[in-house]
PASEBA-1860 file (N, C-alpha, C; in nm, 3 decimals):
! residues 180
1> MTSRIGNK> 13.024/12.583/5.955/13.013/12.458/6.024/12.888/12.464/6.110 ~ 12.818/12.356/6.112/12.695/12.353/6.190/12.721/12.290/6.325 ~ 12.642/12.333/6.424/12.658/12.280/6.559/12.577/12.154/6.575 ~ 12.633/12.051/6.636/12.563/11.925/6.655/12.538/11.894/6.801 ~ 12.536/11.991/6.888/12.518/11.965/7.030/12.373/11.927/7.055 ~ 12.353/11.814/7.110/12.219/11.768/7.144/12.145/11.706/7.028 ~ 12.203/11.695/6.912/12.136/11.634/6.797/12.185/11.493/6.780 ~ 12.094/11.409/6.737/12.131/11.270/6.716/12.180/11.248/6.573
9> FRGQRSEV> 12.129/11.329/6.486/12.162/11.307/6.346/12.256/11.415/6.296 ~ 12.345/11.377/6.201/12.438/11.473/6.143/12.366/11.563/6.044 ~ 12.412/11.678/6.037/12.360/11.770/5.939/12.245/11.854/5.992 ~ 12.191/11.825/6.109/12.083/11.907/6.164/12.144/12.013/6.251 ~ 12.085/12.133/6.243/12.134/12.242/6.325/12.057/12.242/6.456 ~ 12.122/12.274/6.565/12.052/12.281/6.693/11.974/12.411/6.698 ~ 11.855/12.404/6.754/11.774/12.523/6.770/11.795/12.579/6.909 ~ 11.814/12.705/6.913/11.826/12.772/7.042/11.692/12.838/7.067
17> RSQKNLFS> 11.620/12.790/7.165/11.488/12.843/7.195/11.500/12.952/7.301 ~ 11.406/13.040/7.296/11.404/13.143/7.400/11.361/13.079/7.531 ~ 11.395/13.146/7.640/11.365/13.089/7.770/11.215/13.083/7.796 ~ 11.137/13.172/7.737/10.993/13.172/7.756/10.928/13.052/7.691 ~ 10.982/13.005/7.582/10.924/12.893/7.510/11.000/12.763/7.536 ~ 11.078/12.758/7.640/11.160/12.641/7.667/11.077/12.518/7.696 ~ 10.964/12.534/7.766/10.883/12.419/7.804/10.767/12.397/7.707 ~ 10.754/12.478/7.610/10.644/12.468/7.515/10.697/12.416/7.383
25> AFPPLASD> 10.627/12.323/7.325/10.668/12.270/7.196/10.612/12.354/7.083 ~ 10.513/12.438/7.115/10.449/12.518/7.012/10.492/12.663/7.025 ~ 10.501/12.733/6.916/10.536/12.876/6.924/10.419/12.954/6.982 ~ 10.442/13.073/7.038/10.333/13.150/7.095/10.233/13.191/6.988 ~ 10.108/13.202/7.032/10.002/13.241/6.939/10.016/13.388/6.903 ~ 9.959/13.422/6.790/9.965/13.561/6.745/9.886/13.652/6.839 ~ 9.776/13.600/6.896/9.697/13.682/6.989/9.776/13.711/7.116 ~ 9.856/13.615/7.163/9.941/13.637/7.280/10.047/13.744/7.253
33> LAARQARP> 10.105/13.739/7.134/10.205/13.837/7.099/10.145/13.978/7.089 ~ 10.025/13.986/7.035/9.959/14.116/7.023/9.923/14.171/7.160 ~ 9.879/14.083/7.251/9.843/14.127/7.386/9.966/14.175/7.462 ~ 10.079/14.111/7.441/10.202/14.154/7.509/10.249/14.291/7.460 ~ 10.234/14.314/7.332/10.278/14.442/7.276/10.183/14.554/7.315 ~ 10.053/14.523/7.337/9.954/14.625/7.370/9.966/14.672/7.515 ~ 10.021/14.591/7.601/10.036/14.630/7.742/10.136/14.742/7.756 ~ 10.106/14.837/7.844/10.206/14.943/7.864/10.324/14.889/7.943
41> RREAAGCR> 10.438/14.935/7.912/10.560/14.890/7.978/10.589/14.982/8.094 ~ 10.536/14.947/8.210/10.558/15.028/8.331/10.698/15.009/8.386 ~ 10.748/14.889/8.368/10.879/14.859/8.423/10.986/14.948/8.362 ~ 10.970/14.981/8.235/11.070/15.064/8.168/11.063/15.207/8.218 ~ 10.944/15.253/8.258/10.929/15.390/8.305/10.965/15.404/8.453 ~ 11.004/15.296/8.520/11.040/15.302/8.661/10.925/15.271/8.755 ~ 10.809/15.238/8.704/10.694/15.200/8.788/10.692/15.049/8.804 ~ 10.655/15.005/8.925/10.644/14.861/8.950/10.501/14.817/8.935
49> LPSGFTLV> 10.483/14.695/8.892/10.349/14.637/8.887/10.305/14.609/9.030 ~ 10.175/14.621/9.061/10.130/14.594/9.198/10.151/14.448/9.234 ~ 10.212/14.423/9.347/10.233/14.286/9.395/10.212/14.284/9.545 ~ 10.179/14.166/9.599/10.157/14.152/9.743/10.009/14.136/9.773 ~ 9.975/14.149/9.902/9.839/14.128/9.947/9.776/14.261/9.987 ~ 9.643/14.266/9.970/9.571/14.384/10.016/9.540/14.367/10.164 ~ 9.501/14.475/10.228/9.469/14.471/10.371/9.349/14.380/10.397 ~ 9.253/14.381/10.307/9.134/14.296/10.325/9.174/14.149/10.320
57> EVMVATAA> 9.262/14.112/10.229/9.306/13.974/10.220/9.380/13.932/10.347 ~ 9.462/14.019/10.400/9.535/13.989/10.523/9.438/13.973/10.640 ~ 9.337/14.060/10.648/9.239/14.051/10.757/9.156/13.923/10.749 ~ 9.116/13.885/10.628/9.039/13.760/10.611/9.125/13.640/10.649 ~ 9.249/13.638/10.607/9.338/13.527/10.642/9.362/13.520/10.792 ~ 9.377/13.636/10.857/9.397/13.639/11.002/9.273/13.590/11.075 ~ 9.154/13.631/11.028/9.030/13.586/11.091/9.013/13.434/11.075 ~ 9.043/13.381/10.959/9.033/13.237/10.937/9.132/13.162/11.025
65> LAFSAALI> 9.252/13.214/11.038/9.353/13.151/11.124/9.310/13.154/11.270 ~ 9.256/13.267/11.316/9.210/13.278/11.456/9.094/13.183/11.482 ~ 9.002/13.171/11.388/8.887/13.081/11.405/8.934/12.936/11.413 ~ 9.025/12.896/11.324/9.075/12.758/11.328/9.155/12.731/11.455 ~ 9.229/12.830/11.503/9.304/12.812/11.629/9.208/12.795/11.746 ~ 9.097/12.870/11.746/8.998/12.855/11.854/8.934/12.718/11.851 ~ 8.906/12.665/11.732/8.848/12.531/11.722/8.947/12.425/11.769 ~ 9.072/12.438/11.734/9.174/12.342/11.778/9.191/12.349/11.929
73> YRAFFICA> 9.190/12.469/11.984/9.202/12.489/12.128/9.087/12.421/12.201 ~ 8.965/12.441/12.152/8.847/12.380/12.214/8.853/12.227/12.204 ~ 8.890/12.176/12.088/8.899/12.031/12.070/9.004/11.970/12.161 ~ 9.115/12.038/12.181/9.221/11.988/12.270/9.168/11.974/12.412 ~ 9.097/12.075/12.463/9.049/12.067/12.599/8.934/11.969/12.616 ~ 8.855/11.946/12.514/8.754/11.841/12.520/8.822/11.705/12.530 ~ 8.926/11.684/12.452/9.000/11.557/12.458/9.068/11.539/12.594 ~ 9.126/11.645/12.647/9.193/11.636/12.777/9.091/11.606/12.888
81> DSFNYYLS> 8.972/11.666/12.882/8.869/11.641/12.981/8.818/11.497/12.972 ~ 8.799/11.447/12.850/8.756/11.309/12.831/8.862/11.212/12.883 ~ 8.987/11.242/12.855/9.096/11.157/12.905/9.096/11.152/13.057 ~ 9.080/11.267/13.121/9.077/11.274/13.267/8.960/11.194/13.324 ~ 8.842/11.205/13.260/8.725/11.130/13.307/8.751/10.980/13.299 ~ 8.799/10.933/13.185/8.819/10.789/13.169/8.935/10.737/13.254 ~ 9.034/10.820/13.280/9.141/10.781/13.370/9.085/10.760/13.512 ~ 8.999/10.851/13.556/8.934/10.836/13.687/8.842/10.715/13.688
89> YLSISPRS> 8.766/10.697/13.582/8.674/10.584/13.572/8.749/10.451/13.580 ~ 8.859/10.442/13.507/8.935/10.317/13.507/9.007/10.292/13.639 ~ 9.041/10.397/13.711/9.108/10.375/13.839/9.010/10.333/13.948 ~ 8.883/10.375/13.941/8.785/10.337/14.044/8.704/10.213/14.005 ~ 8.705/10.176/13.879/8.623/10.064/13.832/8.653/9.932/13.903 ~ 8.777/9.890/13.924/8.801/9.764/13.996/8.747/9.767/14.139 ~ 8.760/9.880/14.206/8.708/9.894/14.343/8.556/9.883/14.344 ~ 8.491/9.945/14.245/8.345/9.937/14.235/8.299/9.794/14.208
97> DEMLWQAQ> 8.369/9.725/14.118/8.336/9.585/14.089/8.349/9.499/14.215 ~ 8.456/9.519/14.289/8.478/9.441/14.411/8.367/9.464/14.513 ~ 8.325/9.590/14.529/8.219/9.620/14.625/8.085/9.560/14.581 ~ 8.056/9.564/14.451/7.933/9.502/14.403/7.936/9.350/14.421 ~ 8.048/9.288/14.391/8.058/9.142/14.409/8.041/9.103/14.556 ~ 8.102/9.182/14.645/8.090/9.153/14.788/7.944/9.171/14.833 ~ 7.876/9.273/14.785/7.735/9.294/14.821/7.648/9.182/14.764 ~ 7.675/9.141/14.642/7.600/9.030/14.583/7.621/8.901/14.663
105> DNLSKFGQ> 7.743/8.877/14.704/7.774/8.757/14.782/7.701/8.758/14.916 ~ 7.705/8.873/14.986/7.635/8.882/15.115/7.484/8.865/15.098 ~ 7.426/8.928/14.999/7.281/8.917/14.980/7.239/8.778/14.934 ~ 7.318/8.712/14.852/7.282/8.579/14.806/7.295/8.475/14.917 ~ 7.386/8.497/15.013/7.404/8.402/15.122/7.315/8.431/15.242 ~ 7.304/8.560/15.281/7.239/8.594/15.407/7.108/8.672/15.390 ~ 7.082/8.728/15.273/6.962/8.808/15.253/6.976/8.950/15.306 ~ 7.093/8.987/15.349/7.119/9.124/15.396/7.268/9.152/15.383
113> LRDMDSSG> 7.302/9.279/15.391/7.444/9.316/15.384/7.503/9.307/15.524 ~ 7.596/9.217/15.543/7.662/9.202/15.672/7.800/9.262/15.666 ~ 7.838/9.333/15.767/7.973/9.390/15.780/8.015/9.473/15.658 ~ 7.919/9.540/15.596/7.951/9.628/15.483/7.903/9.768/15.515 ~ 7.987/9.865/15.487/7.948/10.004/15.504/7.855/10.045/15.391 ~ 7.764/10.138/15.420/7.674/10.185/15.316/7.730/10.307/15.243 ~ 7.837/10.366/15.295/7.901/10.478/15.226/8.045/10.489/15.275 ~ 8.125/10.564/15.200/8.264/10.581/15.240/8.340/10.662/15.137
121> EAVINNRR> 8.470/10.675/15.163/8.559/10.748/15.073/8.683/10.665/15.045 ~ 8.740/10.688/14.929/8.864/10.620/14.891/8.951/10.719/14.816 ~ 9.082/10.706/14.836/9.178/10.789/14.763/9.262/10.695/14.678 ~ 9.250/10.713/14.546/9.322/10.629/14.451/9.395/10.723/14.355 ~ 9.524/10.706/14.343/9.608/10.790/14.255/9.587/10.939/14.281 ~ 9.587/10.976/14.408/9.571/11.115/14.451/9.438/11.176/14.408 ~ 9.339/11.093/14.390/9.204/11.141/14.358/9.110/11.090/14.465 ~ 9.022/11.177/14.510/8.928/11.142/14.616/8.795/11.099/14.555
129> FSWELSYA> 8.753/10.978/14.591/8.626/10.922/14.545/8.539/10.896/14.666 ~ 8.412/10.928/14.657/8.318/10.888/14.761/8.214/10.796/14.697 ~ 8.159/10.706/14.777/8.065/10.609/14.724/7.951/10.586/14.823 ~ 7.839/10.545/14.767/7.720/10.511/14.846/7.665/10.379/14.794 ~ 7.637/10.288/14.887/7.587/10.155/14.852/7.451/10.135/14.918 ~ 7.355/10.089/14.841/7.222/10.062/14.896/7.163/9.941/14.823 ~ 7.066/9.878/14.888/6.997/9.769/14.822/6.850/9.778/14.858 ~ 6.768/9.718/14.772/6.624/9.723/14.792/6.562/9.592/14.745
137> FVDEIENS> 6.458/9.552/14.814/6.383/9.433/14.778/6.300/9.465/14.653 ~ 6.304/9.377/14.553/6.232/9.401/14.428/6.111/9.311/14.416 ~ 6.131/9.179/14.433/6.021/9.085/14.410/6.052/8.953/14.480 ~ 5.945/8.879/14.504/5.961/8.747/14.564/5.902/8.644/14.469 ~ 5.982/8.544/14.436/5.941/8.439/14.344/5.960/8.306/14.416 ~ 5.847/8.236/14.441/5.845/8.110/14.514/5.926/8.122/14.642 ~ 6.038/8.054/14.653/6.121/8.060/14.774/6.244/8.147/14.755 ~ 6.237/8.244/14.665/6.351/8.330/14.636/6.309/8.476/14.643
145> QLYRIDLV> 6.407/8.559/14.680/6.383/8.703/14.684/6.484/8.770/14.589 ~ 6.434/8.866/14.512/6.517/8.939/14.419/6.550/9.077/14.478 ~ 6.679/9.109/14.482/6.725/9.238/14.536/6.797/9.317/14.426 ~ 6.783/9.447/14.438/6.856/9.539/14.349/6.963/9.610/14.433 ~ 7.087/9.610/14.382/7.198/9.675/14.451/7.237/9.800/14.371 ~ 7.242/9.913/14.437/7.282/10.038/14.374/7.414/10.085/14.436 ~ 7.510/10.112/14.352/7.638/10.168/14.395/7.661/10.295/14.315 ~ 7.676/10.406/14.384/7.701/10.535/14.318/7.838/10.584/14.364
153> TLWQAGTR> 7.925/10.607/14.267/8.058/10.660/14.294/8.062/10.805/14.250 ~ 8.112/10.892/14.336/8.115/11.036/14.309/8.259/11.086/14.315 ~ 8.293/11.178/14.226/8.421/11.246/14.234/8.410/11.381/14.163 ~ 8.510/11.462/14.185/8.509/11.595/14.128/8.627/11.609/14.033 ~ 8.599/11.658/13.912/8.703/11.684/13.812/8.696/11.831/13.775 ~ 8.783/11.910/13.836/8.778/12.055/13.814/8.657/12.113/13.883 ~ 8.570/12.175/13.808/8.447/12.231/13.865/8.329/12.137/13.845 ~ 8.350/12.027/13.774/8.242/11.932/13.746/8.232/11.826/13.854
161> HIEQPRIA> 8.110/11.796/13.895/8.085/11.684/13.987/8.038/11.566/13.903 ~ 8.111/11.456/13.911/8.082/11.339/13.829/8.022/11.231/13.916 ~ 7.918/11.168/13.865/7.847/11.062/13.936/7.841/10.941/13.845 ~ 7.887/10.827/13.897/7.887/10.704/13.819/7.799/10.602/13.890 ~ 7.677/10.578/13.841/7.591/10.477/13.904/7.619/10.337/13.848 ~ 7.612/10.238/13.933/7.625/10.098/13.892/7.512/10.021/13.958 ~ 7.450/9.931/13.884/7.336/9.855/13.934/7.363/9.706/13.913 ~ 7.324/9.627/14.011/7.335/9.481/14.000/7.212/9.419/14.066
169> YVLFKKRT> 7.179/9.299/14.024/7.066/9.226/14.083/7.119/9.095/14.139 ~ 7.054/9.050/14.247/7.094/8.924/14.309/6.969/8.851/14.357 ~ 6.977/8.720/14.352/6.865/8.636/14.394/6.905/8.563/14.522 ~ 6.824/8.582/14.628/6.847/8.516/14.756/6.747/8.402/14.768 ~ 6.799/8.281/14.783/6.712/8.163/14.797/6.695/8.132/14.943 ~ 6.569/8.133/14.985/6.538/8.100/15.125/6.561/7.951/15.146 ~ 6.615/7.921/15.262/6.636/7.780/15.295/6.511/7.728/15.363 ~ 6.462/7.622/15.313/6.345/7.560/15.376/6.392/7.442/15.460
177> ESVQ> 6.335/7.433/15.576/6.373/7.322/15.662/6.293/7.199/15.623 ~ 6.363/7.091/15.606/6.294/6.967/15.568/6.235/6.900/15.692 ~ 6.116/6.846/15.678/6.045/6.781/15.787/6.092/6.635/15.792 ~ 6.130/6.590/15.915/6.179/6.451/15.927/6.084/6.371/16.009
END
């Protein structure tokens, strides 16, 4: 009696393939069979085939891993430093804008800074910022004077001293008295 397991048609015998050729539709080549027979059988004599990694391979892999870890470490601290800088910048930026607007308003109305300090300190989010404000005459055009306002904000991040300069210009129009 013939076995019909896995066959669609009657009368065909099922082929039992070896496990080595299970995924191959073609039988092994004659050259492959000859090469297998020519190899010495160490396993039968109690010797194992060499397997695993050599010391040089382990050292190269360790060096590559250490180098990549150093690069990741450096990149992390560069990102953390940049984050700290921009966090400080964003916390002092509204204060700097307000001081520049106030200086522009005073210079455009009076031609000088009235009731404004030229330097000072501020503590925002437990960070100490110092600032210096100055202005200078640039040019005179007809009945107007052009001023340059310089605001420098200073702070320290770790061992680094950071300086943020801001510049603005303002036009002061002289009032002319009309003759009656």
